[in-house]
N, C-alpha and C positions, 0 to 999 in steps of 0.2 A: 795362392795360397788356398789350400784345401779344409773345405766345409766339414764340420765332424758329420759321422753318419747318424742319424736317428735310429732308435731301437724299432723296431716293427711293433704296430698298433697290436693290442691286444684284441681278441676275439669278442664279438659283440656276444651280449649277453642280455636277455630278457629281465628288465627290470619291472619295479612295482607298478609305473605306469604304464607299463604296455599290456600288463595284466588286467589293468583297470578300463584302459582302453577296449581290451576285446569283451570283456564283461561288460561294458555299458553298449558296446554294438549287440551283444546279444539280448541283452534287456531292452534297448530303444528300439532295433529293427528286428531280429530274428524272431522274437518269442511273438512280439505284435504281428508279425508277418504269418507267423505259424496260426495263431489264433485266428487271424482275419481268415487265413484259406479254410481252417476246419469249419467256421462260421458258413463260409460261402457256400462250401460244397456239402456241407452236412446239414446245415439248420435252415438257410435261406430256402423261402420258398418260391419256386417257380412263377415268373409273372408273364401274361400274356398281355400284346399290346393289340390295340385295334386303331387303324388309321382311317381318318375320315379327312376329306377336302372340299372346300365349297366356297362360293362366292356371291356376291348380290349382283344380280342382273337390275336393269333398270331402262324403261322405255318410256318416252316423252314424246306427245304428239307436238306438231308444228304449230307455233302461235298464230292466233289471228292478228296480231299485230303485224306479221309480214307481211299479209295480203291487204290489210287496210290502213296502209300509208304509213307504218311505223307508228302507231299510237300506242306503245309500249306502257306508256303511265297510265293509259285508260284501263287495260285489260288486266294490268294487276300481273305481270309475269314475275316470279320470283325463283331465284335459288337458294341451295344450302350451301352453307362453307364448310359442313361437316358430312363426309360422305356415311351412307348407311354402313358400308364394311367397318368404318372405323367405330360406329357406335357398337357393332354387333363383336368387335374384337374385344372393345370392354366391358361388353356384356358377359362374354364366355369367361372373364376373369372375376365378375362380380360376385358376392355374395347371393343377391337374388337368385342368380342363375344356379347356384349351388343348393338353394334351399327348395327351388322348384324340381332339380333332378332327385334332391334327395326325397320330396314328398312322393315320387313316382317309383323309385326303386331301392328306397333304403340303404344308403351310400355305406352306413357304419357297419351295416353286416357283410356287403360287399368285399370292403376292404378288411374286414377282420376274420377272414376264410383262413387266416395262416395264424394260427395262435401260438405256435412254436417259434416263429420268426418275430420278433418283438422289434425288430430294427425296421423291416420293411412294411410289417403290419400296421393297421391303423391301432395307434396307442394313446389315443385321446379318450374324452369322455363324451358326455351328453351335448355339451354346448356346440353351437353351430360354429363358435371361433376355431375349435379345434378341426372341425370338418372343412373347415374352408383351406386350413394351413395343410391338412392331407390333400385336399384337392389340387393345391399348386404341386405337391409331389407326385401326384399320380395323373394329372392332366397336363400337357405340354401343347403352347400353343406358338404356331410360327406363321407370322405376317408379312407377306411378300407383295407388292406390287396387285395389292388388292384382291390377293387369293388368302384364305386362311387353311392352315394344314393343322390338325391334330391327332395327338397320339395319347390314347387312353391306356393303362394299365390297370389290371385286375388280376388275381388269383384264378379265376375261371376266365376261358375264351368269349363265352357267352355272354358273361357280365361286362366285359369290357366294351364289348360289340353293343350292348342294351346301353351302357351309358353312353356312347358315343351316338347313337339313334337318339337318345332323350336330349342330348346337345343340338343335335341337326334340327330336332322337332321344334326345341324351344327358341330356337334361332330364328327359324320360320314362321313361329308366332310373333314374334319381336318384330320382323319385317311387315307381317302382314299387319300390324298394329300401326308402325310408322306409315306403312302405304294406306291405311283407313284415315288416319290423322292427316298426312298430308293431302287426300282427296277431300275430306270434308274442309278443311282451310281453303284449298282452292275453290269448291264451289261455294263457300259462304263467302268468299272474296268477291268471286264473280256475280254471286248474286247481290250482294250490296251494292258494287258497282255498277250493274244493270238499273237498280232500283234510284240509285243517286242521277245515273244518267237519265231514267226517263222522267224524274223529277225536274230536272233542267231542263229538258225537251219541252215538257209541259209550261214552265214558267216562261220560258222562251215564246212559245206559240200564245198563251197568255197575253204578253205584252205586245205582241203584233195585235193581235185582236183589240186591246184596249187602244192602241194607237189607230186602227182604223175606224173603231168608235169616236174616238175623239174628233178626228179630221174629216169623218165621213168618207172616207177612200177606201176603196178595196185593194187597189195598188197604185200608191201613190207616184212610183216611176212613171206609170204609164199613164197615170191621169195629168201629171206634171209634164210629160213630154207633149202629150195631145194641148195642153193649155199653152205651153211654149209655141206649138206650131200654129196655133189661132192667133197669137199675138205676133208671130213671125210675118203670118201672112198679112196681117193686118197694117203690119209696118212697111210691108212690101207695097201694099195698094196706097197707102199714106205718101210712100214716095214718089209714086209714080203721079198721084194726084197734085202733089207740090210742083213736080217739073211740068204738068199740064197748064197748071196754075202760072207758071212763070212764062211761059210760051204764049197763054192767052193775053196776058199783060203786056208782052213785049209786042205782039202781033196784030190785038184786038183794040176794039173802041173801048175808053173807060167804061161805058154803059153797055157792054155786052152783057147779055142775061148770061152768058156761059161763065162768065167769071164769078158771078153770084152762085151758080149752081155748083161750080167746083169749089167754091170757100166754103158752103155749106156741105159738101161731100166731104171735104177734109176735116171740119169740125166733128161731125158724126164719127168718123173714123176714129178722131183722137178720142171722144168721148168712149167709143166701145173698146178701145186699148185700155181705157182707165178702168172702164168696168172689169174686162178680162182680167186686168190684174188685181183688182179688187177680190177675186176669187181665189186669190191667194191668201187671203186672211191679213194682209197688211199692206199698208199703203207705201210700204218700202219696196214691194215689187220684189226684186232679185235676192232682198235678204231674207225674204220669208221663206220664200222657195228653197234657200238653202239650208234654212233649218228644217223643212218638214223632210226633204229629201235626205239630211243628213242623219237626223234622227232615224227613219226607217232603213237606212242603208246599215246602222247600228245595230237595230235589230234584226236584220236580216241577215246580218253576218253570225249575231249571238245563236237563230235560230239553225242557222248552216252548221255551226259547228256544234250545237246540241245534237241534231239529226245524225251526223259524222260519229260523236261520242256515242251515241245510244246503239248504233250501229256496231261498231267495235264491240261496246260491252256485250252486247245481245250475243253476237258471235263467242265471244269467250266464255260465256255462260253456258252455251251450247256444246263448248268443246271440253268446258270443264264436267259437264254433265255425262258427255260420252265417254269421258275419262273415269267416271266415278263407277261405271257399271263393268270395267274392266280391271283386271291387275297391272299395274304398271311396275310394281317393283315386286320379285320372288327369289327366294334362293334357289341357288342352282350348284347342286352337287357335282362337282367333276371324279371325286372319290367316294364312293359308298363307303359306309360302314364295315370295316374289314372283319372276319372272323379268323382267327388266330389257328393256324395247325399246331405249330412247336412254340416254346416258351423262348423269348427273346432277352428276358430281363429274369433278374439282374445278371448284368455282363460281368461273369464273375473274373474271368482273365483280365479284364481291363481294369477292375476296381483292385485287384490285387497288385497289379503293376501300380497303379498311382497310390495305392497305400504303401509300397514297399519304396518307390522312388519318393514322397512326401518324409517319411521317416528316414531314409538314407540320408536324405538333404538336411534335415534336424541334427542326424548325428556328426555328419560332416561339419557343420556349423558349429556344434558343441564344441568338436574336437579342436578346431581352429582356435577358438575362443578361449579353451583350456592351453594350449599349448603357447597361444600369445601372452596369456598371464605368466605363465611359469618362467618363460624368458625374460621378462620384465624383473625378476626379483634378482 
């Protein structure tokens, strides 16, 4: 069975919607691109860029705690959780810096030198808020691995370089202020620690002096050792006399005068032992001796610890004072503010392509929406 042959399709004709799409393309894409090209190449003023790059260098001396047995808690070693470069990065974006640089150079005048360019020229009033907004347009900051790079734009190459220099100068002043604050804090803390250690040492020595006056002993340990030696010697003599008395009683006559002499000698030695023990200040003998020696050892340990602490604090103070006479933080530029030889901005071709692409994308999306709604009818 043969199917009937359909007649050929009629030739395509332009309809109203096709003309509408063409007109919309001209209105949405073509005319704005032409106007943008005219403005960029005819009215937009040339802008010159000055580049500068710097970082914050820091030097620190070794802590005396490393030499004095790790007394870090005594010398007050401190560290900061926020680096100086992070502070400087925030400072460059701050209103405070804009106000300082404006006081130096009059940024409104610098960025208003293109009156025929209302888009790229400064278009704010006399308020500092408008100047901060323009600062964000003209000053770009890049931060990577502790290094800060700046790009400053102006309508005159010398103006751009002067703004970059002013930023670097103000950043150096900030770092110097941070350095001074850190040095003053370290010096004050070290001085306070030294004074506390000195007072602690004074109290420890005073306690030892009062102990010596109370017990009338210059060195209780040496005196007690001497007393112990005397008592030990007497006890050895007593043991020898007791042995001699036993031998005499076993071998001699009961009325032997040597027996009475030995007994007398033993009695005298025992009385001497009691007298020596009485010098310890108590009839309990060894108990009083333990108390005296124990008290002195506690005081001696306190004094030794106070002396060590004072030595560490004094070394820390001397180190802090040495640090105070030299700069431990400074701004290190690795790219000096450059002076542009040719205008790099505005990037006319790049901006024109971006405008054309953005408008074309809007037109395409609008066309798809239009045909989608039309097909649903």
